[in-house]
N, C-alpha and C positions, 0 to 999 in steps of 0.2 A: 629506223631500219634495223632489223635484227639479222644475225648470222647464226643459224642453228649449228651447233657443234657437238659431236659425239664424244663422250667421256670414255676413255679406254682404260682397261685394267690388265696388267700383266702379273700373274701369280707365279711365284717361284716357291721352292721348298721352304725357305726360311723368311721370305719377304714378299711384299707386293708393291707395285708401283702404279700410280695413277697418272694418266696423261690427258692433257687438254691442249689441243693444237689451235693456234690462232689462224683463221683464214687470212690469206695474203692481203685481202682488201682491208682488214682490220689493222694488221701490222703496218701497212703502208699509211693508212689514215692517222695512226698514232705516231708515225715516224720513228718506230723502234730502230735501235741500232744493235748490231751483233754484240753480244757480251753485256748489254745493258742490264742493270740490276733493278728488279721490281719486287714489290711486296704485296701479298694478298692480305687484305683485312676483312675478316668475317664480321658482317654487321648482324646477321641473323641467319636462319637456316635457308632462306631464299635469296639472300643477297651477299655478294662478295664484291669488294672494291679492289681494283688493282692500282697501286700507287707506285710512282717512280721513286725508287729509293735513293738513287744517286745518278750522276751523269754516266754516260757510257764509257767503257774502256777506250773506245775509239776517240772520243772527244778529249779524254785525259791525255792520250798520247799526242794529239795534235798540239796541245799547249806546251809540251816539253821542248 
């Protein structure tokens, strides 16, 4: 099952920012946490893989 997502671009005088938002259903299915670190890995021009880089900030705080 796929979730079409629009890529957004904000251009400023000296920079530009690209945004891709996750649909809520995707974020919930992945059980993302606020503040979690992820890493994009580019396999080729048609495929990117999102990898969990580390545990979430929330989980780290719970262990303290």
